[in-house]
C-alpha positions as CSV (number, residue, x, y, z in Angstrom):
1,X,69.3,76.1,41.0
2,X,72.9,76.7,39.9
3,X,74.4,76.2,36.5
4,X,76.9,73.3,36.6
5,X,79.7,72.3,34.2
6,X,81.3,68.9,33.4
7,X,85.0,68.6,32.6
8,X,87.4,65.7,33.1
9,X,84.7,63.5,34.5
10,X,83.9,66.0,37.3
11,X,81.1,68.4,38.1
12,X,81.7,72.0,39.1
13,X,79.8,75.2,39.8
14,X,81.0,78.8,39.5
15,X,80.7,81.5,42.2
16,X,80.3,84.4,39.7
17,X,77.2,86.2,41.2
18,X,77.0,88.2,38.0
19,X,80.4,89.7,38.5
20,X,79.8,91.5,41.8
21,X,82.7,92.2,44.2
22,X,81.4,89.9,46.9
23,X,81.1,86.1,46.8
24,X,77.7,84.5,46.7
25,X,76.4,83.2,50.1
26,X,76.3,79.6,49.0
27,X,80.1,79.8,48.3
28,X,80.8,81.1,51.8
29,X,78.6,78.3,53.2
30,X,80.5,75.6,51.3
31,X,83.8,77.1,52.6
32,X,82.5,76.7,56.1
33,X,80.9,73.3,55.5
34,X,81.9,71.5,52.2
35,X,79.5,68.6,52.7
36,X,76.4,69.1,50.5
37,X,73.8,67.3,48.3
38,X,73.7,67.5,44.5
39,X,70.5,67.1,42.5
40,X,70.8,67.0,38.6
41,X,67.4,66.0,37.2
42,X,66.5,62.7,38.8
43,X,70.0,62.1,40.0
44,X,70.7,62.8,43.6
45,X,74.0,62.3,45.4
46,X,75.9,63.5,48.5
47,X,79.0,65.5,47.6
48,X,82.1,67.2,49.1
49,X,83.0,70.6,47.7
50,X,86.5,71.9,47.2
51,X,87.8,75.0,45.4
52,X,89.9,74.6,42.3
53,X,93.5,75.5,43.1
54,X,95.7,77.9,41.1
55,X,97.2,75.3,38.8
56,X,93.9,73.9,37.6
57,X,91.8,77.1,37.6
58,X,92.9,78.4,34.2
59,X,92.1,75.1,32.5
60,X,88.7,74.9,34.1
61,X,88.0,78.5,33.4
62,X,88.8,78.1,29.7
63,X,86.4,75.2,29.5
64,X,83.6,77.1,31.3
65,X,83.9,80.2,29.2
66,X,83.7,78.1,26.0
67,X,80.5,76.5,27.3
68,X,79.0,79.7,28.7
69,X,80.8,82.9,27.3
70,X,78.8,85.2,29.7
71,X,81.1,84.0,32.5
72,X,84.0,86.0,30.8
73,X,81.8,89.1,31.0
74,X,81.2,88.5,34.7
75,X,84.9,88.1,35.3
76,X,85.6,91.4,33.6
77,X,83.2,93.2,35.9
78,X,85.0,92.2,39.2
79,X,88.5,92.4,40.6
80,X,88.1,89.1,42.4
81,X,89.0,85.9,40.6
82,X,85.8,84.0,40.3
83,X,86.1,80.7,42.1
84,X,85.4,77.3,40.5
85,X,84.1,74.7,43.0
86,X,84.3,71.0,42.2
87,X,81.6,68.8,43.7
88,X,83.1,65.3,44.4
89,X,80.1,63.0,44.3
90,X,79.9,60.6,47.3
91,X,77.2,58.1,46.3
92,X,76.4,56.3,49.5
93,X,73.5,54.6,47.9
94,X,75.4,53.4,44.8
95,X,75.3,49.7,45.5
96,X,71.6,49.7,46.4
97,X,70.8,51.6,43.2
98,X,72.9,49.2,41.1
99,X,71.1,46.2,42.5
100,X,67.8,47.9,41.9
101,X,68.7,48.4,38.2
102,X,69.9,44.9,37.8
103,X,66.6,43.5,39.3
104,X,64.5,45.8,37.2
105,X,66.3,45.2,33.9
106,X,67.6,41.6,33.7
107,X,70.3,41.3,31.0
108,X,72.8,38.8,29.8
109,X,75.5,38.2,32.4
110,X,78.3,39.7,30.2
111,X,76.2,42.8,29.5
112,X,75.3,43.1,33.2
113,X,79.1,42.9,34.1
114,X,79.9,45.8,31.7
115,X,77.1,48.0,32.8
116,X,77.8,47.4,36.5
117,X,81.5,48.2,35.9
118,X,80.5,51.5,34.3
119,X,78.5,52.5,37.3
120,X,81.2,51.5,39.8
121,X,83.8,53.5,37.7
122,X,81.8,56.6,38.3
123,X,83.1,56.6,41.9
124,X,86.5,57.6,40.6
125,X,87.4,61.3,40.8
126,X,88.4,61.7,37.2
127,X,89.8,59.8,34.2
128,X,92.6,60.8,31.9
129,X,93.6,58.7,28.8
130,X,97.0,57.0,29.4
131,X,100.0,58.5,27.7
132,X,101.5,56.6,24.7
133,X,104.5,55.7,26.9
134,X,102.1,54.1,29.5
135,X,100.3,52.2,26.7
136,X,103.6,51.0,25.3
137,X,104.7,49.7,28.7
138,X,101.4,47.9,29.3
139,X,101.3,46.5,25.8
140,X,104.9,45.2,26.0
141,X,104.1,43.5,29.3
142,X,100.8,42.0,28.1
143,X,102.3,40.7,24.8
144,X,105.2,39.1,26.7
145,X,102.7,37.2,28.7
146,X,101.0,35.9,25.5
147,X,103.9,35.2,23.2
148,X,106.8,32.9,23.6
149,X,110.1,34.3,22.5
150,X,111.2,37.8,21.8
151,X,108.9,40.6,20.6
152,X,109.4,44.1,19.3
153,X,106.8,46.8,19.1
154,X,107.2,49.6,16.5
155,X,105.4,52.8,15.6
156,X,102.7,52.8,18.3
157,X,100.3,55.6,17.6
158,X,96.7,56.7,18.2
159,X,94.3,55.4,15.6
160,X,91.5,57.8,14.8
161,X,88.0,56.8,13.8
162,X,86.8,54.9,16.9
163,X,83.7,56.5,18.3
164,X,83.5,54.6,21.6
165,X,86.9,53.0,22.2
166,X,90.5,54.2,22.6
167,X,92.3,52.7,19.7
168,X,96.0,52.4,18.8
169,X,97.9,51.1,15.8
170,X,101.3,49.4,16.0
171,X,103.6,47.0,14.2
172,X,104.8,43.8,15.9
173,X,107.8,41.5,15.4
174,X,107.0,38.1,16.9
175,X,106.8,34.4,16.2
176,X,103.5,32.6,15.4
177,X,103.4,28.8,15.4
178,X,107.2,28.8,15.3
179,X,107.4,31.1,12.3
180,X,109.1,34.5,12.6
181,X,106.9,37.4,11.6
182,X,108.0,41.0,11.0
183,X,106.1,44.3,11.2
184,X,102.6,42.8,11.4
185,X,100.2,45.7,11.6
186,X,97.9,45.4,14.6
187,X,95.1,47.3,16.3
188,X,94.7,47.7,20.1
189,X,91.2,48.5,21.3
190,X,90.8,49.6,24.9
191,X,87.8,50.6,26.9
192,X,87.7,54.2,28.1
193,X,86.5,54.9,31.7
194,X,82.9,55.1,30.3
195,X,81.2,55.1,27.0
196,X,77.8,55.7,25.6
197,X,78.2,52.1,24.1
198,X,79.2,50.1,27.1
199,X,80.1,46.6,26.0
200,X,82.6,43.8,26.7
201,X,85.7,42.9,24.7
202,X,85.0,39.2,25.2
203,X,81.7,39.4,23.2
204,X,83.5,41.3,20.4
205,X,86.4,38.8,20.4
206,X,84.1,35.7,20.3
207,X,81.9,37.1,17.5
208,X,84.9,38.1,15.3
209,X,86.3,34.6,15.6
210,X,82.9,33.1,14.8
211,X,82.5,35.4,11.7
212,X,86.0,34.8,10.4
213,X,84.9,31.9,8.2
214,X,81.9,33.7,6.9
215,X,83.2,37.1,5.7
216,X,86.4,39.3,5.8
217,X,87.0,40.1,9.4
218,X,90.2,41.4,11.1
219,X,91.9,38.4,12.8
220,X,91.8,38.6,16.6
221,X,94.8,37.5,18.6
222,X,94.6,38.3,22.3
223,X,92.3,39.7,24.9
224,X,92.8,41.2,28.3
225,X,89.2,40.7,29.4
226,X,89.3,42.5,32.7
227,X,92.1,44.9,32.0
228,X,94.4,43.3,34.5
229,X,97.5,44.3,32.5
230,X,96.3,46.9,30.1
231,X,94.5,48.9,32.7
232,X,91.1,48.6,31.0
233,X,89.5,45.7,29.1
234,X,91.3,45.4,25.7
235,X,91.7,43.3,22.6
236,X,94.3,43.1,19.9
237,X,93.3,42.3,16.3
238,X,95.0,42.5,12.9
239,X,94.9,45.7,10.8
240,X,92.8,45.6,7.6
241,X,93.3,48.0,4.7
242,X,90.4,49.7,3.1
243,X,88.2,52.8,3.1
244,X,84.8,53.5,4.6
245,X,83.3,55.6,1.7
246,X,84.2,56.5,-1.9
247,X,87.1,59.1,-2.0
248,X,85.1,61.4,-4.3
249,X,82.1,61.5,-2.0
250,X,81.9,64.4,0.5
251,X,79.0,63.1,2.6
252,X,79.2,61.5,6.0
253,X,80.5,58.0,6.5
254,X,77.2,57.0,8.2
255,X,73.9,58.5,9.3
256,X,71.9,61.3,7.7
257,X,73.2,62.5,4.3
258,X,75.3,59.5,3.4
259,X,75.4,58.8,-0.3
260,X,77.2,56.1,-2.3
261,X,77.2,56.5,-6.1
262,X,75.3,53.8,-8.1
263,X,78.4,52.1,-9.4
264,X,79.6,51.6,-5.8
265,X,76.1,50.4,-4.6
266,X,76.0,47.9,-7.5
267,X,79.3,46.5,-6.5
268,X,79.0,46.6,-2.7
269,X,75.4,45.7,-2.0
270,X,75.5,42.1,-3.2
271,X,78.6,41.4,-1.0
272,X,77.0,43.2,2.0
273,X,73.7,41.2,1.7
274,X,75.6,37.9,1.2
275,X,77.7,38.4,4.3
276,X,74.8,39.4,6.4
277,X,72.8,36.4,5.3
278,X,75.7,34.1,5.9
279,X,76.0,35.4,9.5
280,X,72.3,35.0,10.1
281,X,72.2,31.4,8.8
282,X,75.3,30.4,10.7
283,X,74.9,28.1,13.7
284,X,77.6,28.6,16.4
285,X,79.0,25.4,17.7
286,X,78.5,24.6,21.4
287,X,80.9,26.4,23.6
288,X,82.1,28.9,20.9
289,X,80.2,31.9,22.2
290,X,80.4,31.5,26.0
291,X,79.7,35.2,26.7
292,X,76.2,35.0,25.1
293,X,72.8,33.8,26.2
294,X,71.0,31.7,23.6
295,X,67.3,32.8,23.8
296,X,64.7,30.2,23.2
297,X,63.0,30.0,19.8
298,X,59.2,30.5,20.1
299,X,59.5,33.0,23.0
300,X,60.0,36.8,23.3
301,X,63.2,36.3,25.5
302,X,65.5,37.6,22.7
303,X,63.5,40.8,22.4
304,X,63.2,41.3,26.1
305,X,67.0,41.0,26.7
306,X,67.6,43.7,24.1
307,X,65.0,46.0,25.5
308,X,66.3,45.5,29.0
309,X,69.9,46.2,27.9
310,X,69.0,49.6,26.4
311,X,66.4,50.5,29.0
312,X,68.9,49.9,31.7
313,X,71.5,52.0,29.8
314,X,69.0,54.8,29.5
315,X,68.0,54.6,33.2
316,X,71.6,54.6,34.3
317,X,72.5,57.8,32.3
318,X,69.2,59.6,32.9
319,X,69.5,63.1,34.3
320,X,66.0,64.3,33.1
321,X,62.9,62.3,32.6
322,X,61.9,62.0,28.9
323,X,58.3,60.9,28.4
324,X,58.9,59.9,24.8
325,X,61.6,57.5,25.8
326,X,59.4,56.0,28.5
327,X,56.5,55.6,26.0
328,X,58.9,54.0,23.5
329,X,60.1,51.5,26.0
330,X,56.5,50.6,26.9
331,X,55.5,50.2,23.3
332,X,58.5,47.9,22.6
333,X,57.5,45.7,25.6
334,X,53.9,45.5,24.4
335,X,55.0,44.5,20.9
336,X,57.9,42.2,21.4
337,X,58.1,39.7,18.5
338,X,58.4,36.0,19.0
339,X,61.7,34.6,17.9
340,X,61.3,32.3,14.9
341,X,64.9,31.5,14.3
342,X,68.0,32.0,16.4
343,X,70.6,34.0,14.5
344,X,74.0,35.6,15.2
345,X,73.3,39.4,14.9
346,X,76.0,41.9,14.2
347,X,73.9,44.7,15.8
348,X,75.5,47.6,13.9
349,X,75.7,46.3,10.3
350,X,75.8,49.6,8.4
351,X,78.0,51.8,6.3
352,X,81.0,53.0,8.3
353,X,81.4,49.6,9.9
354,X,82.9,47.9,6.9
355,X,85.9,48.7,4.8
356,X,86.3,48.1,1.1
357,X,89.1,48.4,-1.5
358,X,88.5,51.5,-3.7
359,X,89.9,49.9,-6.9
360,X,88.2,46.5,-6.8
361,X,85.1,47.6,-4.8
362,X,85.5,44.4,-2.7
363,X,84.7,44.5,1.1
364,X,88.0,43.9,3.0
365,X,86.7,43.8,6.5
366,X,83.5,44.0,8.6
367,X,84.2,45.9,11.9
368,X,82.7,46.9,15.2
369,X,81.2,43.7,16.5
370,X,80.7,45.0,20.0
371,X,76.9,45.3,19.8
372,X,76.4,41.8,18.5
373,X,74.0,39.3,20.2
374,X,72.1,36.1,19.5
375,X,68.5,36.7,18.6
376,X,66.3,38.1,15.9
377,X,68.0,38.7,12.5
378,X,65.6,41.6,11.8
379,X,67.7,43.7,14.2
380,X,70.3,43.9,11.4
381,X,67.7,44.2,8.6
382,X,66.3,47.2,10.4
383,X,69.5,49.2,9.5
C-alpha cells in the first residue's frame, strides 16, 4: 500500500522512500511500464502513470507537504527531487458499473440524470473553475439568446456562501415585457464538475417558481439545463437582500452550536412555520413540476425513492465500506412509512437557507431548493 494524495481532481503518489538517495522500485517499474491498476478501498480502476513535470511539481509538492508534513523531512534528507506521480484513472468498466448502480437504486429520472452525469464527468483529467472573463463571455452569450434587445452586464463577481455550487453576482440592464430595467441584481448558480450534493437546476427552477406564490422566494428567470452555453448546468435568479443570522450572534449559521436569541425566535418562528405549512398544503397544478415523480399515496414509493437517491450517492462515492451506513440503509428500508398525503417538500428547510431583514425581523427569501421533492412532509419537519 502507498499513501495517495488528491489535488485538482487527480490522484497522485510520491516516490519518497523515506528520503533515501535511490528511487523506490515501484517508481522505476512505472517508468518502464506506466500501465497499472489502482485500488482505493472498494474502488478499483486501471490507470496510466506519468511523472509531474517541472512546472507543476512545486504546486503539487506544496499541497502534499500541507497534507503530510513528513514529506518535507524526506526531501531534506536527499539530494534528488522526490518525484510526484499522477495516476490517470482509465475506468474501462465505468459504463457497466453505472448501469449496475442505476438498476440497484432506481431513482427519479431527473436525479438519475444528475448522478449519471457526475460519474461520467469523473473520466475527465481535472477540472478548474472558469475565470471571471470566461463566465462573463458565456453569460453574455446566454442572455443574448434569452432576451430580445440590448443587454449590459455590470460588476460580475464571485458570490460567497454557496456550499455546493459556483455562484456569481452581477447587475443587468435589460428589457422585461417591453419595459427597460436598469441594474437589476441577479445571481448565477452553476454546477461545479462534481458536488457532494448532486442535483439538477431544472428541479430547483421549477420548485422556486411553484413556491413564489406561497412565500418570499428569489424570482427565477432563465435556466441552461444541460450547460450547452454556460459550460455546466446553470440558472439565473434575482438577488434578495437579507442576513442568515443576527449580527450580534457569533455562532454558526447552521448546524451544531447555532443560537438565535429569544426575540429573534419569537419573530421568525411563526413565519417559518407558516411558510412551511403553506408549501406542504400546496397542490402543484398538472404539468408545473415536470422534473418530479409524483409518488402514490398509500404506498412507500416516496420513501423508497429518497432512500435510493442517497444510497446510490453513498455507493458511488464509497472508498471504504462503513457497516454503520449499511445498517442504517437496511433499517430505513425495513421502516419506510406509507405516504398519507403528497406534499411539496423543500428538503433542506433550516436556518442558513432563509434570509431575513435585521430591522423588521421579516423573512425576505427562502433559498436552496435543490434538494426538494414530492413526498412526505415529515422530511422537512425532521429538521
